[in-house]
MDAnalysis code that builds the backbone (N, CA, C; Angstrom):
import MDAnalysis as mda
import numpy as np

u = mda.Universe.empty(258, n_residues=86, atom_resindex=np.repeat(np.arange(86), 3), trajectory=True)
u.add_TopologyAttr("name", ["N", "CA", "C"] * 86)
u.add_TopologyAttr("resid", np.arange(1, 87))
u.add_TopologyAttr("resname", ["MET", "GLY", "LEU", "ILE", "GLY", "PHE", "ILE", "VAL", "PRO", "LEU", "ILE", "VAL", "GLY", "GLY", "LEU", "ILE", "ILE", "GLY", "ALA", "VAL", "GLY", "ARG", "LEU", "VAL", "ILE", "PRO", "GLY", "PRO", "ASN", "PRO", "MET", "SER", "ILE", "ALA", "MET", "THR", "ILE", "ILE", "VAL", "GLY", "VAL", "GLY", "GLY", "SER", "LEU", "LEU", "GLY", "GLY", "VAL", "VAL", "GLY", "ARG", "LEU", "ILE", "PHE", "GLY", "ARG", "ARG", "GLY", "GLY", "PHE", "ILE", "LEU", "ALA", "VAL", "LEU", "GLY", "ALA", "ALA", "LEU", "ILE", "VAL", "TRP", "LEU", "ILE", "GLN", "ARG", "SER", "GLN", "THR", "ARG", "ARG", "THR", "THR", "SER", "LEU"])
u.atoms.positions = np.array([
    [0.817, -1.193, 0.000],
    [0.000, 0.000, 0.000],
    [0.854, 1.248, 0.000],
    [2.152, 1.133, 0.182],
    [3.043, 2.279, 0.303],
    [3.084, 3.159, -0.938],
    [3.511, 2.598, -2.056],
    [3.654, 3.389, -3.267],
    [2.297, 3.762, -3.860],
    [1.366, 2.830, -3.875],
    [0.016, 3.114, -4.385],
    [-0.663, 4.164, -3.513],
    [-0.456, 4.071, -2.195],
    [-1.023, 5.044, -1.272],
    [-0.431, 6.429, -1.437],
    [0.701, 6.536, -2.124],
    [1.310, 7.829, -2.424],
    [0.873, 8.342, -3.789],
    [0.828, 7.467, -4.785],
    [0.566, 7.887, -6.160],
    [-0.890, 8.274, -6.378],
    [-1.817, 7.506, -5.852],
    [-3.246, 7.798, -6.084],
    [-3.637, 9.164, -5.515],
    [-3.307, 9.489, -4.255],
    [-3.647, 10.835, -3.779],
    [-2.916, 11.940, -4.535],
    [-1.701, 11.656, -4.999],
    [-0.957, 12.635, -5.784],
    [-1.693, 12.937, -7.085],
    [-2.191, 11.917, -7.760],
    [-2.916, 12.095, -9.013],
    [-4.247, 12.802, -8.782],
    [-4.994, 12.369, -7.778],
    [-6.298, 12.981, -7.498],
    [-6.123, 14.434, -7.068],
    [-5.164, 14.687, -6.185],
    [-4.892, 16.063, -5.757],
    [-4.425, 16.933, -6.906],
    [-3.570, 16.382, -7.758],
    [-3.102, 17.126, -8.929],
    [-4.235, 17.458, -9.878],
    [-5.164, 16.523, -10.044],
    [-6.317, 16.770, -10.918],
    [-7.194, 17.884, -10.355],
    [-7.454, 17.846, -9.057],
    [-8.309, 18.866, -8.443],
    [-7.637, 20.235, -8.495],
    [-6.389, 20.312, -8.079],
    [-5.681, 21.592, -8.056],
    [-5.479, 22.114, -9.476],
    [-5.145, 21.246, -10.417],
    [-4.983, 21.671, -11.805],
    [-6.280, 22.173, -12.412],
    [-7.391, 21.497, -12.099],
    [-8.691, 21.933, -12.631],
    [-9.093, 23.287, -12.067],
    [-8.893, 23.492, -10.782],
    [-9.220, 24.788, -10.187],
    [-8.280, 25.872, -10.737],
    [-7.017, 25.536, -10.910],
    [-6.067, 26.478, -11.502],
    [-6.453, 26.869, -12.916],
    [-6.984, 25.915, -13.683],
    [-7.458, 26.225, -15.035],
    [-8.686, 27.120, -15.001],
    [-9.554, 26.943, -14.008],
    [-10.756, 27.771, -13.895],
    [-10.420, 29.213, -13.525],
    [-9.324, 29.417, -12.819],
    [-8.931, 30.766, -12.399],
    [-8.513, 31.618, -13.594],
    [-7.893, 31.010, -14.575],
    [-7.396, 31.744, -15.744],
    [-8.479, 31.746, -16.823],
    [-8.912, 32.949, -17.257],
    [-9.951, 33.010, -18.293],
    [-9.412, 32.604, -19.657],
    [-10.310, 32.240, -20.525],
    [-9.938, 31.876, -21.887],
    [-9.881, 30.378, -22.068],
    [-9.675, 29.962, -23.304],
    [-9.629, 28.522, -23.585],
    [-8.345, 27.902, -23.041],
    [-8.498, 26.770, -22.410],
    [-7.358, 26.021, -21.887],
    [-7.420, 24.597, -22.426],
    [-7.072, 24.409, -23.693],
    [-7.187, 23.068, -24.280],
    [-6.071, 22.147, -23.794],
    [-6.278, 21.553, -22.622],
    [-5.303, 20.625, -22.053],
    [-5.962, 19.280, -21.814],
    [-5.171, 18.252, -21.917],
    [-5.678, 16.915, -21.610],
    [-5.771, 16.740, -20.094],
    [-6.386, 15.649, -19.672],
    [-6.475, 15.356, -18.245],
    [-5.076, 15.121, -17.674],
    [-4.225, 14.459, -18.426],
    [-2.859, 14.209, -17.958],
    [-2.107, 15.522, -17.767],
    [-2.270, 16.450, -18.689],
    [-1.614, 17.751, -18.564],
    [-2.170, 18.528, -17.369],
    [-3.461, 18.412, -17.117],
    [-4.075, 19.066, -15.961],
    [-3.491, 18.508, -14.667],
    [-3.288, 17.196, -14.603],
    [-2.688, 16.576, -13.418],
    [-1.259, 17.070, -13.236],
    [-0.505, 17.138, -14.315],
    [0.883, 17.615, -14.238],
    [0.928, 19.068, -13.778],
    [0.020, 19.895, -14.304],
    [-0.049, 21.294, -13.886],
    [-0.407, 21.381, -12.403],
    [-1.335, 20.549, -11.952],
    [-1.724, 20.547, -10.545],
    [-0.594, 20.134, -9.624],
    [0.139, 19.107, -9.987],
    [1.273, 18.659, -9.172],
    [2.361, 19.734, -9.173],
    [2.612, 20.331, -10.337],
    [3.593, 21.417, -10.417],
    [3.173, 22.622, -9.592],
    [1.891, 22.950, -9.628],
    [1.378, 24.052, -8.817],
    [1.513, 23.769, -7.330],
    [1.293, 22.526, -6.944],
    [1.459, 22.146, -5.540],
    [2.919, 22.293, -5.100],
    [3.824, 21.853, -5.954],
    [5.241, 22.009, -5.636],
    [5.628, 23.482, -5.544],
    [5.181, 24.270, -6.513],
    [5.480, 25.698, -6.518],
    [4.880, 26.383, -5.292],
    [3.634, 26.075, -4.981],
    [2.990, 26.642, -3.797],
    [3.688, 26.224, -2.514],
    [4.167, 24.997, -2.459],
    [4.887, 24.526, -1.282],
    [6.203, 25.243, -1.078],
    [6.928, 25.475, -2.167],
    [8.200, 26.184, -2.075],
    [7.971, 27.640, -1.667],
    [7.002, 28.296, -2.288],
    [6.705, 29.687, -1.951],
    [6.238, 29.794, -0.504],
    [5.382, 28.891, -0.079],
    [4.921, 28.894, 1.305],
    [6.066, 28.712, 2.287],
    [6.998, 27.831, 1.953],
    [8.152, 27.596, 2.828],
    [9.044, 28.831, 2.891],
    [9.253, 29.495, 1.747],
    [10.119, 30.669, 1.726],
    [9.490, 31.865, 2.422],
    [8.208, 32.091, 2.211],
    [7.556, 33.281, 2.751],
    [7.084, 33.072, 4.190],
    [6.405, 31.964, 4.439],
    [5.763, 31.763, 5.733],
    [6.524, 30.806, 6.655],
    [7.531, 30.124, 6.142],
    [8.282, 29.194, 6.964],
    [7.581, 27.869, 7.195],
    [6.509, 27.628, 6.457],
    [5.788, 26.350, 6.540],
    [5.266, 26.014, 5.155],
    [4.706, 24.819, 5.049],
    [4.195, 24.379, 3.746],
    [3.102, 25.299, 3.240],
    [3.022, 25.400, 1.926],
    [1.927, 26.154, 1.336],
    [0.647, 25.348, 1.397],
    [-0.470, 26.000, 1.390],
    [-1.749, 25.322, 1.458],
    [-2.420, 25.226, 0.102],
    [-3.700, 24.969, 0.134],
    [-4.487, 24.784, -1.083],
    [-4.476, 26.050, -1.947],
    [-4.603, 27.208, -1.324],
    [-4.666, 28.457, -2.090],
    [-3.354, 28.710, -2.827],
    [-2.219, 28.518, -2.158],
    [-0.937, 28.706, -2.838],
    [-0.731, 27.673, -3.939],
    [-1.217, 26.455, -3.741],
    [-1.108, 25.431, -4.780],
    [-1.933, 25.815, -6.002],
    [-3.153, 26.324, -5.781],
    [-3.995, 26.753, -6.897],
    [-3.366, 27.947, -7.603],
    [-2.827, 28.890, -6.851],
    [-2.164, 30.041, -7.482],
    [-0.947, 29.597, -8.290],
    [-0.206, 28.627, -7.784],
    [0.922, 28.086, -8.543],
    [0.464, 27.402, -9.822],
    [-0.623, 26.637, -9.749],
    [-1.168, 25.980, -10.940],
    [-1.686, 27.018, -11.935],
    [-2.337, 28.072, -11.426],
    [-2.834, 29.133, -12.308],
    [-1.672, 29.825, -13.009],
    [-0.577, 30.041, -12.304],
    [0.608, 30.644, -12.924],
    [1.152, 29.754, -14.040],
    [1.185, 28.457, -13.804],
    [1.679, 27.531, -14.829],
    [0.740, 27.524, -16.031],
    [-0.580, 27.528, -15.801],
    [-1.545, 27.576, -16.904],
    [-1.359, 28.858, -17.695],
    [-1.178, 29.983, -17.016],
    [-0.978, 31.265, -17.688],
    [0.290, 31.231, -18.544],
    [1.371, 30.649, -18.007],
    [2.616, 30.549, -18.772],
    [2.439, 29.656, -19.998],
    [1.678, 28.574, -19.860],
    [1.420, 27.700, -21.003],
    [0.611, 28.436, -22.065],
    [-0.444, 29.153, -21.640],
    [-1.245, 29.935, -22.588],
    [-0.388, 30.969, -23.304],
    [0.444, 31.634, -22.545],
    [1.301, 32.682, -23.117],
    [2.270, 32.097, -24.135],
    [2.855, 30.943, -23.831],
    [3.803, 30.343, -24.769],
    [3.091, 29.850, -26.020],
    [1.852, 29.330, -25.887],
    [1.104, 28.875, -27.063],
    [0.668, 30.058, -27.919],
    [0.289, 31.166, -27.288],
    [-0.104, 32.358, -28.041],
    [1.094, 32.926, -28.801],
    [2.217, 32.967, -28.146],
    [3.433, 33.485, -28.776],
    [3.836, 32.605, -29.941],
    [3.673, 31.295, -29.798],
    [4.059, 30.360, -30.844],
    [3.156, 30.507, -32.067],
    [1.833, 30.702, -31.850],
    [0.925, 30.801, -32.978],
    [1.031, 32.150, -33.676],
    [1.387, 33.206, -32.966],
    [1.511, 34.507, -33.616],
    [2.819, 34.638, -34.369],
    [3.841, 33.843, -34.024],
    [5.119, 33.953, -34.709],
    [5.202, 33.095, -35.958],
    [4.196, 32.244, -36.210],
    [4.221, 31.382, -37.397],
    [3.796, 32.092, -38.625],
])
């Protein structure tokens, strides 16, 4: 139950945080479910690091969502830049 007990909550948490992060940023966000999970996990890591640096403790749900929203915004920005330069 050790590894499975770690991976399943990581995936579910990443999906929830990534989905909320996508909802925060307006506009179309054409991402797959796998990409949403990756964005959510990345947002959680980013929120955790920021929380540790600023507050001296782990970041919570809000910082994780803000981190995921930042990643979604960066992805949108890079896709917009790529399509306008073609």
